C-alpha positions as CSV (number, residue, x, y, z in Angstrom):
1,M,77.6,19.4,49.1
2,G,75.1,22.1,48.2
3,N,74.1,25.5,49.4
4,A,74.4,24.8,53.1
5,A,78.1,23.9,52.6
6,D,78.6,27.1,50.5
7,E,77.1,29.2,53.2
8,V,79.1,27.6,56.0
9,E,82.3,28.0,54.0
10,Q,81.7,31.7,53.4
11,L,80.8,32.4,57.0
12,L,84.0,30.6,58.2
13,L,86.1,32.6,55.8
14,D,84.3,35.8,57.0
15,G,85.5,35.0,60.5
16,L,82.5,33.6,62.2
17,S,83.2,30.8,64.7
18,P,81.4,27.4,64.4
19,S,79.1,28.2,67.3
20,R,78.1,31.6,65.8
21,I,77.5,29.9,62.5
22,S,75.1,27.5,64.1
23,E,73.3,30.3,65.8
24,Q,73.0,32.4,62.6
25,R,71.9,29.5,60.5
26,K,69.6,28.2,63.3
27,V,70.9,24.6,63.0
28,S,72.4,22.2,65.6
29,G,76.1,22.2,66.4
30,D,76.2,18.6,65.2
31,V,75.0,19.7,61.7
32,T,77.5,22.5,61.5
33,Y,80.4,20.3,62.8
34,R,79.6,17.7,60.2
35,T,79.5,20.3,57.4
36,I,82.8,21.7,58.5
37,R,84.4,18.3,58.4
38,E,83.1,17.7,54.9
39,L,84.5,21.1,53.8
40,I,87.9,20.2,55.3
41,G,87.8,16.8,53.6
42,S,87.0,18.3,50.2
43,E,89.8,20.9,50.8
44,R,87.5,23.9,50.6
45,V,88.5,25.1,54.0
46,R,91.5,24.3,56.1
47,R,91.8,23.3,59.7
48,S,93.6,26.6,60.5
49,D,90.6,28.5,59.0
50,V,88.4,26.8,61.5
51,L,90.8,27.3,64.3
52,Y,91.2,31.0,63.8
53,S,87.5,31.6,63.3
54,V,87.2,31.4,67.1
55,E,87.9,34.7,68.8
56,K,91.5,35.1,70.1
57,E,90.4,35.7,73.6
58,K,88.6,32.4,73.7
59,R,91.5,30.6,72.1
60,E,93.9,31.9,74.7
61,A,91.4,30.9,77.5
62,F,91.2,27.4,76.0
63,D,95.0,27.2,75.9
64,E,95.2,28.1,79.6
65,A,92.6,25.5,80.4
66,L,94.5,22.9,78.4
67,L,97.7,23.6,80.2
68,Y,95.8,23.4,83.6
69,W,94.6,19.9,82.9
70,Q,97.9,18.8,81.4
71,S,99.6,19.8,84.6
72,K,97.5,17.3,86.5
73,G,99.2,14.5,84.7
74,K,95.9,12.6,84.2
75,P,93.7,11.9,81.2
76,F,91.1,14.6,80.4
77,N,88.6,15.4,77.7
78,D,86.9,18.4,76.1
79,W,84.1,18.4,78.7
80,Q,86.7,19.1,81.5
81,I,88.1,21.9,79.4
82,R,84.7,23.5,79.3
83,R,84.3,23.1,83.0
84,R,87.7,24.9,83.6
85,L,86.6,27.6,81.2
86,K,83.4,28.1,83.0
87,D,85.2,28.3,86.3
88,R,87.4,31.0,84.8
89,G,84.4,33.0,83.6
90,F,84.4,31.9,80.0
91,V,81.1,30.4,78.8
92,M,82.0,28.8,75.5
93,G,79.8,26.7,73.3
94,W,80.7,23.1,73.0
95,L,81.2,23.4,69.3
96,D,83.9,26.0,69.6
97,V,85.6,24.0,72.3
98,R,85.4,20.9,70.1
99,V,87.1,22.5,67.1
100,L,89.8,24.0,69.3
101,W,90.3,20.6,70.8
102,D,90.5,18.9,67.4
103,Y,92.6,21.5,65.5
104,R,94.9,22.9,68.2
105,G,98.7,22.7,67.8
106,A,101.5,24.4,66.0
107,K,101.8,21.7,63.4
108,I,98.4,22.4,61.9
109,V,99.1,26.2,61.6
110,L,102.7,25.8,60.3
111,G,101.6,23.2,57.8
112,D,98.9,25.5,56.4
113,M,101.3,28.5,56.4
114,Y,103.9,26.4,54.5
115,E,101.3,25.6,51.9
116,D,100.3,29.3,51.6
117,I,103.9,30.4,51.1
118,R,104.5,27.6,48.6
119,D,101.3,28.5,46.7
120,I,102.4,32.2,46.5
121,E,105.9,31.4,45.4
122,L,104.8,28.9,42.7
123,A,102.1,31.3,41.4
124,L,104.5,34.3,41.2
125,H,107.1,32.1,39.5
126,S,104.6,31.1,36.9
127,F,103.1,34.5,36.5
128,I,106.4,36.3,36.0
129,R,107.7,33.9,33.4
130,K,104.4,34.0,31.4
131,A,104.3,37.8,31.5
132,L,107.9,38.2,30.4
133,E,107.5,35.6,27.6
134,E,104.5,37.5,26.3
135,H,106.4,40.8,26.3
136,H,109.9,39.7,25.2
137,G,109.4,36.3,23.5
138,K,109.7,32.7,24.7
139,D,113.3,32.0,23.7
140,E,115.9,32.1,26.4
141,T,117.7,34.9,24.7
142,E,114.5,36.9,25.0
143,W,112.5,36.6,28.2
144,W,115.4,35.2,30.3
145,A,118.2,37.5,29.0
146,K,116.0,40.7,28.8
147,G,113.7,40.2,31.7
148,I,115.8,38.7,34.5
149,P,118.6,40.8,36.1
150,L,122.1,39.6,35.5
151,R,122.8,39.0,39.2
152,I,119.9,36.7,39.5
153,R,120.8,34.8,36.3
154,K,124.3,34.2,37.6
155,E,123.0,33.0,41.0
156,C,120.5,30.7,39.4
157,H,123.3,29.1,37.3
158,A,125.5,28.7,40.3
159,R,122.7,27.0,42.3
160,R,122.0,24.8,39.3
161,E,125.6,23.6,39.2
162,E,125.2,22.3,42.8
163,D,122.2,20.2,41.9
164,E,122.8,16.7,40.6
165,N,119.4,16.8,38.9
166,R,119.8,19.9,36.9
167,Q,116.8,21.8,35.7
168,E,116.5,25.0,33.7
169,P,118.0,28.0,35.6
170,W,114.6,29.7,36.2
171,C,113.7,26.8,38.6
172,Y,116.5,28.0,40.9
173,T,115.1,31.4,41.8
174,E,114.2,32.1,45.4
175,L,111.3,34.2,46.7
176,I,113.5,37.2,47.3
177,D,114.7,36.9,43.7
178,L,111.1,37.1,42.5
179,K,110.6,40.3,44.4
180,D,113.6,41.8,42.7
181,V,112.4,40.7,39.3
182,I,109.1,42.4,39.9
183,D,110.8,45.5,41.1
184,R,113.1,45.7,38.0
185,G,110.4,44.7,35.6
186,W,107.6,46.8,37.1
187,A,106.8,48.6,33.8
188,I,106.0,45.3,32.1
189,L,104.7,43.1,35.0
190,S,102.4,45.7,36.6
191,K,100.3,45.8,33.4
192,S,98.8,42.5,34.6
193,F,98.2,43.7,38.2
194,S,94.9,44.9,39.6
195,K,94.6,48.6,39.9
196,E,94.9,48.4,43.7
197,I,98.3,46.6,43.6
198,R,99.5,48.6,40.6
199,S,98.9,51.8,42.4
200,N,101.2,51.0,45.3
201,R,104.5,49.4,44.2
202,Q,106.3,49.9,47.4
203,A,103.6,48.2,49.4
204,L,103.8,45.1,47.3
205,L,107.6,45.0,47.5
206,G,107.4,45.5,51.2
207,D,104.9,42.7,51.6
208,L,107.2,40.3,49.6
209,T,110.1,41.2,51.8
210,T,108.1,40.5,54.9
211,L,106.9,37.2,53.4
212,N,110.5,36.2,52.8
213,V,111.3,36.8,56.5
214,I,108.4,34.6,57.5
215,R,109.3,32.0,54.9
216,N,112.7,31.7,56.5
217,K,111.2,31.1,59.9
218,V,109.0,28.3,58.5
219,M,111.8,26.7,56.6
220,H,114.5,27.1,59.2
221,P,112.7,26.6,62.6
222,V,115.9,25.9,64.6
223,R,117.3,29.3,63.7
224,G,114.8,31.4,65.6
225,P,111.2,31.7,67.0
226,V,108.2,30.2,65.3
227,P,106.0,32.5,63.3
228,T,103.4,34.5,65.3
229,E,99.7,34.4,64.8
230,E,99.9,37.9,63.2
231,E,102.4,36.5,60.7
232,F,100.1,33.6,59.9
233,Q,97.3,36.0,59.2
234,F,99.6,38.2,57.1
235,V,100.5,35.3,54.9
236,R,96.9,34.2,54.5
237,D,95.7,37.7,53.7
238,L,98.6,38.3,51.2
239,K,97.7,35.1,49.4
240,R,94.1,36.2,49.0
241,R,95.1,39.7,47.8
242,L,97.6,38.3,45.3
243,K,95.1,35.8,44.0
244,K,92.7,38.6,43.3
245,G,95.2,41.2,42.1
246,I,98.1,39.4,40.3
247,I,97.6,35.7,39.7
248,R,95.5,35.2,36.7
249,S,92.8,32.6,36.6
250,D,94.5,30.5,34.0
251,D,97.7,30.1,36.1
């Protein structure tokens, strides 16, 4: 894929819907749809990126139309969805209806949210260890003993004892532990942060606390409500900010 795919990718991530992308690039919806599918196939964009590029008002109208036809108890297609939308005063391009039809559903969003949370946790885990090793030394008596609070070391060892396939204790940290390590080791770890993140310690710690709450919703769905759209956007935005401001390119 060449420049056309690069342009479509950027426009999607900037929040333009597929129909608006076609209009701006002056190409057919079929061409845009094909490019989007290629981008998804190559993992350059995700289905949720496409889904949320369509304005919220239109997505809500689509959901209402979908429920309307589902209540009829008969087979229906995206053309009938468009007809219902038009009857309700929403003129929506076929391409936006198509992507909503293709990528609707909580499983898609929750799957992408899980991947984002996982990526953040793994990246922070790697980043913290590397920074502490560089400062204190790579031996366990150095980075582990000097950089990780005693409470967390004890909890990691306890979790390790409950695991038949024991790994090193650092593997048993949880997301909230990483937040506490960053807080306690701020003087060391913040040296590798961007200026924007380094200048607001409490904002970062607050974001990680919020992320942990959302993580628990994703990992334990029977315990409460599913994450909201706002929480999905929060996780996606936080991942982008951390990638720019904390996670180094060689991690």
